C-alpha positions, 0 to 999 in steps of 0.5 A: 338256132339255139336249143330250147331250155326248160326253166327250173321248177320252183323248189317247194320247201317243206314246212317244219313240224314244230314240237310245240303248239299254241298254249303250251307252257315252255322254257327258254333253253338258249339265248339271253332269256335262258331259263325263263318260262312262258306260254306260247301265244302263237307259232310261225311254222313257216319261219320255224319260230314261236312267240312266247308271252313275256319273252324277247320283248322289243320296243316299237315306235307307233304313230298315233292312229285311231286304235292307238291315239297317243302313239309312242313307244310300245313293248311287245314280244318278238318271235324266237326260234322254236329250237330255243324252247322246250315244253314244260311237262304238266306232270313233272314240271320239267323242260323236256323233249316231246315223244309221241304215243298212240292211245287205245282210242287211236288218237296220237298224243304227245308224251314227256320223255322224262316221266312218260306222262301225257302232255296233251289233254287227250 
């Protein structure tokens, strides 16, 4: 009789922590849209991607439905990789990396690496 074997357990992948959030103003730092700025509409942390307003526009062919009675070709934003965007600091207006700092009240806020100004409105 052959030895019994144990099935490998499914490996759980850790969801990457994004340095950008919904509503952040960001600048694209790589790819065909490099240099353009926009606001993050929503983030997809499991895919490590973000959707930025007006960036990476793609055309989708829509069949007529009750929601879209005329159908046709529609343009919408497609996700881009989160590593291709940087937060634009509200204080200095530059694209910057994000640091973290704990305030006196004990809340953790994101900090601009160039001017040390707060990115979050904490």
